[in-house]
C-alpha positions as CSV (number, residue, x, y, z in Angstrom):
1,M,0.0,0.0,0.0
2,A,1.4,3.4,-1.0
3,V,1.1,6.4,1.3
4,D,-2.2,8.2,0.8
5,L,-0.9,11.8,1.1
6,N,-4.4,13.1,1.4
7,G,-5.9,10.6,3.7
8,S,-2.8,10.3,6.0
9,S,-2.0,13.9,6.6
10,S,-2.9,13.6,10.2
11,L,-0.6,10.5,10.6
12,G,-2.8,8.7,13.1
13,G,-4.4,11.6,14.7
14,E,-2.7,13.9,17.3
15,F,-1.6,13.7,20.9
16,L,-0.6,16.4,23.3
17,I,2.6,15.2,25.1
18,G,2.5,16.7,28.6
19,G,-0.8,18.4,27.7
20,S,0.7,20.9,25.4
21,L,3.3,19.5,22.9
22,K,1.2,18.6,19.9
23,V,2.4,15.8,17.6
24,H,1.0,13.4,15.1
25,R,0.8,10.0,16.7
26,L,2.9,8.2,14.0
27,G,6.4,9.5,14.1
28,Y,9.9,8.4,13.0
29,G,12.7,6.8,15.0
30,A,16.2,7.9,13.8
31,M,18.4,5.1,15.2
32,Q,18.8,3.2,11.9
33,I,20.2,6.1,10.0
34,T,23.6,5.5,11.6
35,G,26.3,2.9,10.8
36,P,26.2,-0.8,11.6
37,G,25.8,-1.6,15.3
38,V,24.4,2.0,15.6
39,W,28.0,3.1,15.4
40,G,29.5,5.7,13.1
41,E,28.4,7.3,9.9
42,P,25.8,5.6,7.7
43,K,27.1,3.8,4.6
44,D,24.8,6.0,2.5
45,R,24.8,9.4,4.1
46,D,22.8,11.0,1.2
47,G,20.3,8.2,1.6
48,A,19.9,8.9,5.3
49,I,19.3,12.6,4.6
50,A,16.8,11.7,1.9
51,V,14.8,9.5,4.4
52,L,14.6,12.4,6.9
53,R,13.6,14.9,4.3
54,R,10.9,12.6,2.9
55,A,9.6,12.0,6.4
56,V,9.1,15.7,6.9
57,E,7.6,16.1,3.4
58,L,5.0,13.4,4.3
59,G,3.9,15.3,7.5
60,V,6.0,13.5,10.2
61,D,6.4,16.1,12.9
62,F,7.8,13.9,15.7
63,I,11.3,12.5,15.3
64,D,12.9,10.5,18.1
65,T,16.7,10.2,18.4
66,A,19.4,10.0,21.1
67,D,22.9,11.3,21.6
68,S,24.2,7.7,21.7
69,Y,23.0,6.9,18.2
70,G,26.3,7.0,16.3
71,P,27.1,8.4,18.9
72,N,26.1,12.0,17.8
73,V,25.6,11.0,14.2
74,S,21.8,10.8,14.2
75,E,21.4,14.1,15.9
76,E,23.9,15.7,13.4
77,L,22.0,14.4,10.4
78,I,18.7,15.7,11.8
79,G,20.3,19.0,12.5
80,E,21.4,19.3,8.9
81,V,17.9,18.5,7.6
82,L,16.3,21.0,10.0
83,S,18.8,23.7,9.3
84,S,16.7,25.1,6.5
85,G,13.7,25.3,8.8
86,N,12.1,22.8,11.2
87,H,8.7,22.7,9.5
88,G,7.0,22.3,12.9
89,V,9.0,19.1,13.7
90,K,9.3,18.3,17.4
91,I,12.5,16.5,18.4
92,A,12.7,13.9,21.2
93,T,16.2,12.9,22.1
94,K,17.8,11.1,25.0
95,A,20.9,11.0,27.3
96,G,22.1,8.4,29.7
97,L,23.9,5.8,27.7
98,V,27.5,6.0,26.6
99,R,29.1,4.0,23.7
100,T,32.4,2.3,23.7
101,G,31.9,0.4,20.5
102,P,29.3,-1.1,18.1
103,D,26.2,-2.5,19.9
104,V,27.7,-1.6,23.3
105,W,25.5,0.6,25.6
106,L,26.5,1.6,29.2
107,P,24.3,3.7,31.5
108,V,25.8,6.9,32.9
109,G,23.4,9.1,34.8
110,R,25.7,11.5,36.6
111,P,24.1,14.9,36.6
112,E,27.1,16.7,35.2
113,Y,27.2,14.2,32.3
114,I,23.5,14.6,31.5
115,R,23.8,18.4,31.5
116,Q,26.8,18.2,29.2
117,Q,24.9,15.9,26.8
118,A,21.9,18.2,26.8
119,E,24.1,21.2,25.8
120,M,25.8,19.1,23.0
121,S,22.4,17.8,21.7
122,L,21.2,21.4,21.5
123,R,24.3,22.3,19.4
124,R,24.1,19.3,17.1
125,L,20.4,19.7,16.5
126,G,20.7,23.4,16.0
127,I,17.8,24.2,18.3
128,E,17.3,26.4,21.4
129,R,15.1,23.9,23.3
130,I,14.7,20.2,23.2
131,D,11.0,19.4,22.9
132,L,11.2,16.0,24.8
133,Y,14.3,15.0,26.7
134,Q,14.4,11.4,27.9
135,L,16.6,9.5,30.4
136,H,17.7,6.7,28.1
137,R,18.3,4.3,31.0
138,I,18.2,4.7,34.8
139,D,21.8,4.4,36.1
140,P,21.7,2.1,39.1
141,K,24.9,3.7,40.5
142,V,23.3,7.2,40.8
143,E,20.4,8.2,43.0
144,L,17.3,8.6,40.8
145,A,16.6,11.9,42.5
146,E,19.9,13.2,41.2
147,Q,19.2,11.9,37.6
148,I,15.7,13.4,37.4
149,G,16.8,16.5,39.3
150,V,19.1,17.6,36.5
151,F,16.3,17.1,34.0
152,A,14.1,19.3,36.2
153,D,16.8,21.9,36.3
154,L,17.2,21.9,32.6
155,Q,13.4,22.3,32.2
156,R,13.4,25.3,34.6
157,E,16.2,26.9,32.6
158,G,14.2,26.5,29.4
159,K,16.6,24.2,27.7
160,I,14.1,21.3,27.5
161,D,10.3,21.3,27.5
162,K,9.0,17.8,28.4
163,I,10.7,15.0,30.4
164,G,10.6,11.3,29.5
165,L,11.9,7.9,30.7
166,S,12.9,4.8,28.8
167,E,12.8,1.1,29.7
168,V,11.2,1.6,33.1
169,N,8.5,-0.2,35.2
170,V,5.5,1.4,36.9
171,A,7.3,1.7,40.3
172,E,10.1,3.6,38.6
173,I,7.7,6.0,36.9
174,K,6.1,6.7,40.2
175,E,9.4,7.3,41.9
176,A,10.7,9.6,39.1
177,S,7.4,11.5,39.3
178,K,8.4,12.7,42.8
179,Y,11.1,14.8,41.3
180,A,9.6,16.0,38.1
181,K,6.5,15.6,35.9
182,I,7.0,12.6,33.6
183,D,5.4,13.2,30.2
184,S,6.5,10.1,28.2
185,V,7.7,6.6,28.6
186,Q,9.6,4.7,25.8
187,N,9.7,0.9,26.3
188,L,10.0,-2.1,24.0
189,Y,6.5,-3.0,22.9
190,N,5.0,-4.5,19.8
191,L,2.3,-7.0,18.8
192,S,4.4,-10.0,19.7
193,N,6.2,-8.5,22.7
194,R,3.8,-7.0,25.3
195,S,5.9,-7.3,28.4
196,S,5.3,-3.6,29.1
197,E,1.5,-4.0,29.2
198,A,1.2,-2.9,32.8
199,V,3.3,0.2,32.0
200,L,1.2,1.0,29.0
201,D,-2.0,0.7,31.1
202,Y,-0.5,3.0,33.7
203,C,0.5,5.6,31.0
204,E,-3.0,5.5,29.6
205,T,-4.6,6.1,32.9
206,S,-2.1,8.9,33.7
207,G,-2.2,10.6,30.3
208,I,1.5,9.8,29.8
209,A,2.7,9.3,26.1
210,F,3.8,5.7,25.5
211,I,6.5,5.5,22.8
212,P,7.0,1.9,21.7
213,W,10.5,1.2,20.4
214,F,11.0,-1.6,17.9
215,P,7.3,-1.2,17.1
216,I,7.5,-3.5,14.1
217,Q,10.0,-5.9,15.5
218,T,7.4,-8.6,15.2
219,G,9.5,-11.5,13.9
220,A,7.6,-13.9,11.7
221,L,4.4,-11.8,12.1
222,A,5.8,-9.2,9.8
223,K,6.9,-11.5,7.0
224,D,5.1,-11.6,3.7
225,D,4.2,-15.3,4.4
226,G,3.8,-14.9,8.2
227,K,0.7,-14.9,10.4
228,L,-0.3,-11.4,9.5
229,A,-0.1,-12.0,5.8
230,K,-3.7,-13.2,5.3
231,L,-5.4,-10.4,7.1
232,A,-3.0,-7.9,5.5
233,A,-4.0,-9.1,2.0
234,E,-7.7,-8.8,2.9
235,L,-7.2,-5.2,4.0
236,G,-5.1,-4.3,1.0
237,A,-2.1,-3.6,3.3
238,T,1.3,-5.1,4.2
239,P,2.0,-7.0,7.4
240,V,4.1,-4.2,8.7
241,Q,1.3,-1.7,8.2
242,V,-1.1,-4.0,10.0
243,A,1.3,-4.3,12.9
244,L,1.5,-0.5,13.2
245,A,-2.2,-0.1,12.7
246,W,-2.7,-2.5,15.7
247,L,-0.5,-0.3,17.9
248,L,-2.3,2.9,16.9
249,K,-5.6,1.2,17.8
250,R,-4.3,-0.4,21.0
251,S,-4.2,2.9,23.0
252,P,-4.8,6.6,22.4
253,V,-1.5,7.4,24.2
254,M,0.5,5.2,21.8
255,L,3.1,7.0,19.7
256,P,4.8,4.5,17.4
257,I,8.2,5.6,15.9
258,P,9.1,3.0,13.3
259,G,12.6,3.6,12.0
260,T,14.2,2.8,8.6
261,K,17.0,3.9,6.4
262,S,14.9,3.4,3.2
263,V,12.5,5.9,1.7
264,A,10.4,3.0,0.3
265,H,10.1,1.4,3.8
266,L,9.3,4.8,5.3
267,E,6.4,5.3,2.9
268,E,5.2,1.8,3.7
269,N,5.3,2.5,7.4
270,L,3.4,5.7,7.1
271,G,0.8,4.0,5.0
272,A,-0.3,2.2,8.2
273,V,-2.5,5.2,9.0
274,S,-4.8,4.3,6.1
275,V,-5.4,0.8,7.5
276,E,-8.8,0.5,9.2
277,L,-9.0,-2.4,11.7
278,S,-12.4,-3.5,12.9
279,K,-12.9,-4.8,16.5
280,D,-12.8,-8.3,15.1
281,D,-9.6,-7.6,13.2
282,F,-8.0,-6.2,16.4
283,Q,-9.0,-9.2,18.5
284,S,-7.8,-11.6,15.8
285,L,-4.4,-9.9,15.7
286,E,-4.1,-10.3,19.5
287,A,-4.9,-14.0,19.2
288,L,-2.4,-14.5,16.4
289,A,0.4,-13.0,18.4
290,N,-0.2,-15.2,21.5
């Protein structure tokens, strides 16, 4: 299914992160535009720039990244694309993981490090304020009050707008909320991996945005001959589009951010907003994934 530029202009409807940051619910995750192992420059830099530009052309106004993607590379590419005007794009980025090599991620939550990374992200992205700043991982060696405290300080200083967490449980959200207002949670979640169901339910009840990472990492479900293929064919869609449509229907606080380094796959992903799932379709998908 190709992107319906007329029918998909709202990209899944809108959501107000933190009650005031308006974004389309279907965004773009910018991890894959870096090199192998999320390390270094992409093999096709022009291709990565083309994907970002096409996303903006198609109405994507919520791009998620992190200082650790590359590291720095993803933010630098986004900054280059937005240097000619941000077109209303809101940027979510993260700090709290350091990189010592491909596929290596180590938590560092010291306040002075978080503050340094915020300043560097602002510079790379070419913006004056980060729309959504997220703690990439809680550092078990640093008091949570200190980690969230520096986010709150940055917010008071006007350097960030909203505050988010990543890979947390309900108890950790509640604890972090003692030190700052938490506006988003980014956890692993998709049709075949719903281990964060309790977190999603808590976010929905609390009005917190839930950003599922790896939203189409559905294994055999996303294959052309997998479990989703029959329903996808009936709907005139692809399995990937059906998986994303299920996420959008699952909860009004769900903000999927499928990532890709291909313009064709980007357009396929965004076409998910044209897929209409009935109640029976939705329940059938849940049953297939179990």
